[in-house]
C-alpha positions as CSV (number, residue, x, y, z in Angstrom):
1,M,-23.2,-29.7,-25.3
2,N,-25.6,-28.9,-22.5
3,I,-25.6,-26.0,-20.0
4,M,-27.2,-27.2,-16.8
5,R,-28.5,-24.6,-14.3
6,Y,-28.7,-25.6,-10.7
7,T,-30.7,-24.1,-7.8
8,D,-29.4,-26.6,-5.2
9,A,-25.9,-25.5,-4.2
10,H,-25.1,-28.9,-2.7
11,A,-26.0,-30.8,-5.8
12,F,-24.1,-28.4,-8.0
13,C,-21.0,-28.8,-5.8
14,D,-21.3,-32.6,-6.0
15,R,-21.5,-32.4,-9.7
16,V,-18.7,-29.9,-10.6
17,L,-16.2,-30.4,-7.7
18,P,-14.3,-33.3,-9.3
19,F,-13.8,-31.2,-12.5
20,L,-12.7,-28.2,-10.5
21,L,-10.2,-30.2,-8.5
22,Q,-8.3,-31.0,-11.7
23,R,-7.0,-27.5,-11.5
24,E,-7.4,-26.8,-7.8
25,A,-5.2,-23.8,-7.6
26,E,-6.6,-22.1,-10.7
27,N,-10.2,-22.8,-9.5
28,N,-9.6,-22.1,-5.8
29,L,-11.9,-19.0,-5.8
30,M,-14.8,-20.9,-7.3
31,I,-14.3,-24.0,-5.1
32,G,-14.2,-21.9,-2.0
33,I,-17.4,-20.1,-2.9
34,I,-19.4,-23.2,-3.8
35,L,-18.3,-25.2,-0.8
36,R,-19.5,-22.4,1.4
37,L,-22.8,-22.2,-0.5
38,A,-23.2,-26.0,-0.1
39,E,-22.6,-25.7,3.6
40,R,-24.7,-22.7,3.8
41,T,-22.0,-20.8,5.6
42,A,-21.7,-18.0,3.0
43,R,-23.6,-14.7,2.7
44,W,-23.4,-12.7,-0.6
45,G,-26.2,-10.3,-1.4
46,D,-29.9,-11.0,-1.5
47,E,-30.3,-12.7,-4.9
48,P,-29.8,-16.4,-5.3
49,P,-26.5,-17.5,-6.8
50,V,-26.1,-18.5,-10.5
51,L,-24.7,-22.0,-10.7
52,C,-24.1,-23.6,-14.2
53,A,-22.3,-26.7,-15.3
54,V,-21.3,-27.2,-18.9
55,E,-21.5,-30.8,-19.9
56,E,-20.6,-32.8,-22.9
57,N,-21.1,-36.5,-23.4
58,G,-22.1,-36.9,-19.8
59,A,-19.0,-35.2,-18.4
60,V,-18.5,-31.7,-17.0
61,I,-16.2,-29.6,-19.1
62,A,-16.6,-26.1,-17.5
63,A,-18.4,-24.3,-14.7
64,V,-19.8,-20.8,-14.4
65,T,-21.0,-19.1,-11.1
66,Q,-22.1,-15.8,-9.8
67,T,-23.1,-14.6,-6.4
68,P,-24.9,-11.3,-7.2
69,P,-24.0,-8.5,-7.2
70,F,-20.5,-9.7,-8.0
71,N,-19.0,-10.6,-11.3
72,V,-19.4,-13.9,-13.1
73,I,-16.7,-16.4,-12.6
74,I,-15.8,-18.8,-15.3
75,T,-13.4,-21.8,-15.5
76,H,-11.2,-23.0,-18.3
77,M,-13.2,-24.0,-21.3
78,D,-12.8,-24.4,-25.0
79,A,-14.0,-21.9,-27.7
80,A,-17.2,-23.8,-28.4
81,A,-18.2,-23.8,-24.7
82,V,-17.4,-20.1,-24.5
83,T,-19.8,-19.3,-27.3
84,A,-22.5,-21.6,-25.9
85,V,-22.4,-20.0,-22.5
86,A,-22.6,-16.5,-24.0
87,R,-25.5,-17.5,-26.3
88,Q,-27.3,-19.2,-23.4
89,F,-27.0,-16.3,-21.1
90,A,-28.2,-13.9,-23.8
91,A,-31.2,-16.0,-24.6
92,E,-32.1,-15.9,-20.9
93,E,-31.6,-12.1,-21.0
94,Y,-29.2,-12.6,-18.1
95,A,-27.4,-9.3,-16.9
96,F,-24.3,-9.3,-14.9
97,P,-21.7,-6.5,-14.3
98,G,-18.5,-8.3,-15.5
99,V,-16.6,-11.5,-15.7
100,L,-13.5,-13.0,-14.1
101,G,-11.5,-16.1,-15.1
102,P,-8.5,-17.5,-16.9
103,S,-7.3,-14.8,-19.2
104,A,-7.6,-16.5,-22.6
105,V,-11.1,-17.8,-21.8
106,V,-12.3,-14.4,-20.5
107,E,-10.9,-12.7,-23.6
108,G,-13.0,-15.0,-25.7
109,F,-16.0,-14.6,-23.6
110,T,-15.9,-10.8,-23.7
111,R,-15.6,-10.8,-27.4
112,A,-18.6,-13.1,-27.8
113,W,-20.7,-11.3,-25.2
114,S,-20.0,-7.8,-26.7
115,A,-20.9,-9.2,-30.2
116,I,-24.2,-10.7,-28.9
117,T,-25.3,-7.9,-26.5
118,G,-23.7,-4.7,-27.9
119,L,-22.1,-4.1,-24.5
120,R,-18.6,-2.7,-24.3
121,A,-16.0,-4.7,-22.4
122,E,-13.6,-2.7,-20.2
123,R,-10.6,-4.4,-18.8
124,E,-10.3,-3.8,-15.0
125,R,-7.2,-5.7,-14.1
126,G,-4.9,-8.7,-14.6
127,M,-4.3,-11.1,-11.6
128,G,-1.8,-13.7,-11.0
129,V,-3.1,-16.9,-9.3
130,Y,-0.2,-18.1,-7.0
131,Q,0.3,-21.4,-5.1
132,L,2.6,-22.1,-2.2
133,D,3.6,-25.5,-0.8
134,Q,6.6,-24.6,1.2
135,V,7.5,-21.3,2.9
136,N,10.8,-19.6,2.4
137,P,11.0,-17.5,5.7
138,P,11.9,-13.8,4.9
139,P,14.2,-11.7,7.1
140,A,12.4,-11.1,10.4
141,P,11.4,-7.5,11.1
142,S,10.9,-6.2,14.6
143,G,7.6,-7.3,16.3
144,C,5.7,-10.4,16.2
145,C,2.4,-11.8,14.9
146,S,-0.8,-12.7,16.8
147,V,-4.4,-13.5,15.9
148,A,-6.7,-10.6,15.8
149,T,-9.4,-10.3,18.5
150,E,-12.6,-8.2,18.9
151,D,-10.5,-5.5,20.4
152,D,-9.0,-4.9,16.9
153,A,-12.4,-4.7,15.2
154,D,-12.5,-0.9,14.7
155,L,-9.0,-0.8,13.3
156,L,-9.7,-3.7,11.0
157,L,-13.0,-2.2,9.8
158,R,-11.0,0.9,8.7
159,W,-8.2,-1.0,7.2
160,H,-10.7,-3.2,5.3
161,R,-12.3,-0.1,3.7
162,E,-8.9,1.4,2.9
163,F,-7.7,-1.8,1.3
164,H,-10.8,-2.0,-1.0
165,E,-10.5,1.7,-1.9
166,E,-6.8,1.1,-2.8
167,I,-7.4,-1.8,-5.0
168,G,-10.5,-0.4,-6.6
169,L,-13.0,-3.0,-5.4
170,P,-16.3,-2.2,-3.7
171,G,-16.7,-3.5,-0.2
172,H,-19.7,-5.6,0.6
173,D,-21.3,-5.9,4.0
174,V,-18.0,-4.8,5.5
175,E,-18.9,-5.0,9.2
176,H,-20.3,-8.5,8.9
177,T,-17.3,-9.7,6.9
178,V,-14.7,-8.3,9.3
179,R,-16.4,-9.5,12.5
180,S,-17.0,-12.9,10.9
181,I,-13.2,-13.2,10.1
182,I,-12.4,-12.1,13.6
183,A,-14.8,-14.6,15.3
184,E,-13.3,-17.4,13.1
185,R,-9.8,-16.4,14.1
186,R,-8.8,-16.0,10.5
187,Y,-7.0,-12.7,10.8
188,L,-3.3,-12.5,11.6
189,L,-1.9,-9.2,12.7
190,W,1.8,-8.2,12.8
191,R,2.4,-6.0,15.8
192,D,5.5,-3.7,16.4
193,P,4.1,-3.2,19.2
194,E,1.0,-1.7,17.7
195,P,-0.8,-3.4,14.7
196,V,1.2,-2.6,11.5
197,S,0.1,-5.2,8.9
198,V,-2.8,-7.7,8.4
199,A,-3.6,-10.7,6.4
200,A,-6.4,-13.3,6.4
201,V,-7.3,-16.7,5.1
202,C,-10.6,-17.6,3.4
203,G,-12.1,-19.8,0.8
204,P,-10.8,-23.2,1.9
205,T,-10.6,-26.0,-0.7
206,P,-10.1,-29.7,0.0
207,H,-6.3,-29.3,0.0
208,G,-5.7,-25.6,0.5
209,I,-6.8,-22.2,1.5
210,R,-6.5,-18.7,0.0
211,T,-4.5,-15.9,1.7
212,S,-6.3,-12.5,1.2
213,G,-6.8,-9.1,2.6
214,V,-3.0,-8.4,2.8
215,F,-2.7,-4.8,3.9
216,T,-0.1,-2.5,5.4
217,P,-0.9,1.2,6.0
218,P,1.4,3.4,3.8
219,S,3.3,4.8,6.8
220,Y,4.4,1.2,7.7
221,R,5.4,0.0,4.3
222,G,8.9,-1.0,3.2
223,R,9.9,-2.6,6.6
224,G,9.1,-6.2,5.8
225,Y,6.0,-6.4,7.9
226,A,3.7,-7.9,5.2
227,S,6.2,-10.4,4.1
228,A,6.7,-11.6,7.6
229,N,3.0,-11.7,8.3
230,V,2.1,-13.5,5.2
231,A,4.9,-16.1,5.6
232,A,3.7,-16.7,9.2
233,L,0.2,-17.0,8.2
234,S,1.0,-19.5,5.3
235,Q,3.2,-21.6,7.6
236,Q,0.4,-21.8,10.2
237,Q,-1.9,-23.2,7.4
238,L,0.6,-25.7,6.3
239,D,1.3,-26.8,9.9
240,A,-2.5,-27.2,10.4
241,G,-2.6,-29.8,7.5
242,R,-3.1,-27.8,4.3
243,T,-1.1,-29.0,1.3
244,F,-1.3,-25.5,-0.4
245,C,-1.9,-21.8,0.1
246,Y,-3.2,-19.7,-2.7
247,L,-3.5,-16.0,-3.4
248,F,-4.4,-13.5,-6.1
249,T,-2.2,-10.5,-6.8
250,N,-2.4,-7.6,-9.2
251,L,0.1,-8.4,-12.0
252,E,0.7,-4.7,-12.4
253,N,2.1,-4.4,-8.9
254,P,5.8,-5.6,-9.2
255,I,6.4,-5.1,-5.5
256,S,3.7,-7.4,-4.2
257,N,4.6,-10.0,-6.9
258,S,8.2,-10.0,-5.9
259,I,7.3,-10.3,-2.2
260,Y,5.1,-13.3,-2.7
261,R,7.7,-15.1,-4.9
262,K,10.4,-14.6,-2.3
263,I,8.2,-16.1,0.3
264,G,7.6,-19.2,-1.9
265,Y,4.5,-18.5,-3.9
266,R,4.7,-19.3,-7.6
267,Q,2.3,-18.2,-10.3
268,V,0.2,-21.1,-11.7
269,S,-2.4,-19.2,-13.8
270,E,-3.4,-15.7,-15.0
271,F,-6.8,-14.2,-14.5
272,T,-8.3,-11.2,-16.2
273,E,-11.4,-9.1,-15.0
274,Y,-13.6,-7.2,-17.4
275,Q,-16.6,-4.9,-16.7
276,F,-19.4,-4.4,-19.2
277,A,-20.9,-1.1,-20.1
278,L,-23.2,0.3,-22.8
279,M,-21.5,1.3,-26.0
280,Q,-20.9,5.0,-26.3
281,E,-22.8,6.9,-29.0
């Protein structure tokens, strides 16, 4: 078994993409990231990305990526590969804040990493990976959807920060992110008549795209705005030629999971995220 490190994102993408496409929905986050790195259309931090392919008998059997300062992302892999990756990273004295990936693999990796490094693994959240290939239109609330424009930038900057605070994730380069999504016409707002809910698409894969940033301010919740907006956004993507839409949702939030299932999203995988910290004395 060999763990191959890449510095050329295009070469890495060429090497691992066929493997990742075997589980396109499960790997949609990694696929979207490496495609943008290969196309040089992504911007994450100042440090170069970590790009690793795990190979056996000339074939890719797993992949590992990181765009510092974010967590390492790992794919499905067997127990031997998990141990090999953990040992290789430890030998390189490679430090990273946490890990995200399929739950069974992440659980094995955190055990191996904690045993090797002495770091404590703290579970952050469990997430469902969902896929949609046909929209079930929900009951229509009042109002309608439209693509966000630069006139909506101040509002979306505030909502972006509130969204990240609510889900407990740090925002990174928020203004650049929001203005890029606006410029690329990837935000959809539900207006009634003022903006009441937002969703976006990001991370396109060869056959799909991910729905993200779904946010409705608390005062507007419970009226069906998010369901209608996500359904409209998903249908737009299917009409544009996408075969699938994907999304991640917090498995501990039964309301959001129920909403997405009713629209037509179905869970295809479960991810877990851990953070690492020094052992307490």
